[in-house]
C-alpha positions, 0 to 999 in steps of 0.5 A: 900287485900291491898287498898290505903290510900283512901280506893281505890285500884290502877290499880297496885291493881286492875292488881293482883286482876284480876291475882289471881282471874284468877289463883284461876278459873283456878285450879278449872277448872283444878280440874273438868277437871279429871271428863270430862276425866273420862266420857269422851266417854259418854259426846262426845255421848252427844256432837255428838248427835246434829248431829247424830240426823241429819240422818247423820249415816253411812248406818249400823253403829252407826258412824256420818259420817260427823265428823272426828278427823285427826291426831295421837295426834286429839283423845289426844287433842279431849279427853283434850280439852272434859275435859277442856270444861266439867270443865268449866261448872262443876266449874262454881259456883267458877268462877262466885264468882271469877267474882263477887269477882273482880267486887265488892271486898272488900265487907262487912259482909253483902254483903258477904251474898248477894254474897252467894246469888248472886252465888246461882242465878247466877249458874242456870242462867248460866246453864240455858242459856246453856241449851237453847243454847244446845236445840237450836244447831240441829236448827242451825246446820240443818241450816248451813248444809242445805247450802251445795250443794246436789252434796258434802259432808260436813266433820267437823273436830271434834275440829272445831265442838267442838270448835263451840259448845263451843262458842255457849254454852257459848254465851248463858250462859255467857250472861244469867248473866246480870240480875243478874250482874244488881240486885247484883250490885243494891244490894251492892249499886254500881247501882241504878236502874234509872241508869239502866233502863235510857239507855233502849234504848242502852240496848236494841241495845246493846243486839241485837248487841250483840246477832248478833255479838257473835252468830257463826250461825248468823241466825236470829232465833238464834239471836231472842232466845237469844236476846229476852229472854235478854231484857225481863230479863233487864226489869225485873232487872231494875224493881227490882232495882227499888222496891229495891231503894224504900224499901231502901229509906222507910228505911231512911225515919224518 
């Protein structure tokens, strides 16, 4: 990585670094997508479960009558989409590292070890948030489909359903990375504990606004399930950062 004489990267170098990280993450996702392509049918069963469990099966069959695929290219497009989504989750340790490496570039040897710890913690948090979203998904779908008038049938294009599911899960997964990034930036000396905790009112408002704006369902229950753990994680991260600052200051005292 090239830097200017002052040791700081120029704007153009930042863009080059970002492009490099995006390309590496893209190829990792593409490579991992082969697993999703191979296990496509099994993944489809898992993805349709939140809808099929709502007594929407066609009588005498195992098919979800509410979900459909349209067009000649529909099945192919669906398999490609499912494969790519699988690639995103399977390659999460790699692209999360690329994101961290861009946020905190030019790490020293000790800080690079911190990066490995960061990945070991960030990946489970991402998967934990994704699992929480998948657990909440049937409830959210039931609420949304409940607005359908009894005299009408709501047919859902599977491509749109897949986009909804992906959006829902990724919002939860990425949101759960917030506390990990805050603690990691404190460990490498970018953020102090006071800087994290001082704007706590704005942070709570921001988390609540994020939950309301980016959850595709918009219902209060889903927003609360996302916002409350995030607020708790935020204060926990601030507490860990303050303790780390105190420990660091104690080491510097003669």
